[in-house]
C-alpha angles and dihedrals in degrees: 000000000000131000098188102176133027128168136163124196134168089265103041151347120235135184134176124206124200106214116221098139130099120249088255092054092047090049091055091048092053092044098191113122094188095053091044091053091051091050090049090052095047106035115075103196137045090243092055090047090056094045094052095044089049091050089055091049092051091048089050087054093049096047102031090233140065117267126170119242112221130184128228129217090285091049090249114148124244133173114249115240093003137107090212121108122227138195128188133195135170140186128179104322098342125099119188124193128184129185130193144166088243134041112298137179130194135183130187121192137186106242092221089077116105105227093155092070091057099034093110088069097057108026132095122225091264091050092049089054089049091056093042094050090057109091102197117076090218088056093049090051092049092050090050090049092051092047093051095044093045091052091049090052094047091047086059092044093051096042090201112144113231097017104165118237095197097053115009101050121055132178120212108233116256138152107270093186091066108012126072102177120063144154134249139165139213121193087349091303115130122234133188115222137192125201124210111188131184133161091266108028141032123206130187127191117198125191 
């Protein structure tokens, strides 16, 4: 069992769990037969079972008690019997969970993905210029990664089905190699965003 990242700010609390356990071991750690049965009924694959169980374990760590994570009509998560907002993301064997008193969205991505090659499909004119103005290919790739992950996080924050990445969400250019806080908008609404960057993963929190 490995909680590899844990942070609490004025705006949100966030934790990341690296999954190395079996489903049986995770089930024992959660220790909630009713929630486990609901997950078994709803999740269709073993991978999804483990992700959902782990998300509940991380939430248990953040709250200090067990709460069930439900999903609304857009499949967005919410905490049953709580006024807190929650967002969940996963990549490979990592599960990230964030909670806040206001709407929040997070996205964690494996940095081996090649978002730059597909960036023309999800970037605005300003964002294309941001990428083009960067001379180093590594810098272009990083900017594309940040744009994609931020839009994924904002999509979760907004919880508006069909929100268009290429025209209705826009990231204000910044220097991701040295800046961790940056601005973005969706449908002319402002968001505050935080970037966590390692050699292997990139995570964005939007609120």
